[in-house]
N, C-alpha and C positions, 0 to 999 in steps of 0.2 A: 482457177477460181479467185475471184477478187474478195478481199477482206476490207471491211470498213470499220475503223475504230472511231466511233463517234464520241469523242471526248471534248469537254468544254475547254476553251482556250485558258491557259494558266497565266497568272500574273503574280504580283506581290501586294500585300495588304498595306493600306495607308490610312492614317488617322487624319481627318480633316476637320478644321474649325471653320464654320461658315457663318456669315452674317446675313440677316434678312430684315425686311421692314415689316412691322406688324400692321394690323388694321388701323392703329392709332398713330401711324407714322413714326413709331419708336424703333430704334435699332435693337435687334435681339441676336443671340447666338445659338447655333445648333451644332453639335458634334456628330459626325457620321464616320463610319468605317467603310471603306470601299476597297475594291480589288482592281488594280490598273496594270496594263501591260508594261508601262514605262512611267517614270517620274513626270515626264512632260505631259502625259495624258491624265495624271491623277487629279489635277485641279478641275478640269472639265467634268470628269466623272463624279467628283465630289459635289460639284454644283448641281448636277442632275439628280444625284441621290438626295441631297439636302432639299431640293425643290419638292420631292415627293413627300417629305415630312414637314416642311415649313408651311405655316399658314399664310405667308406672304412671299413676295419676290425675293429670291436669293441674290444678294449684291456681290458676293465674293467668297472665296474659300482659300484657306492656307492648308496645305497637306504635307505630311512628312511620313516617310516609310516607317512601318512598325518593325523594329529589329527583332531578330530571333524568332520569326514566324515563317513557316513554310509557304509554299505556293498556295494560291487560292483561285477560285473560278472568276474569270473576268466578269465585270459588271455586278459582282456581289455588292450589296448595299444594305446597311442597317444604321439606324440612329443609335447613338451611344449616350448613356447618361453622363452629364457633366459631374466632375469631381468637385466636392465642396472645398 
């Protein structure tokens, strides 16, 4: 008998600070939290996540691993509020 464990791929959480251009051609920032399989893939996944929340084209992201957090489901994506 074959057994199939259908579990989502696991990765590590990253906090990304992304920039995008507004409708008025102004630069703006958006913070997102994503889950990536490797540090090399975090920026690309961060850009994709930010694009789903940004009202304009995302021009770039800078991501860093969130310490002391366990594994997460790859491609998890959420916007996070900016700290004052």
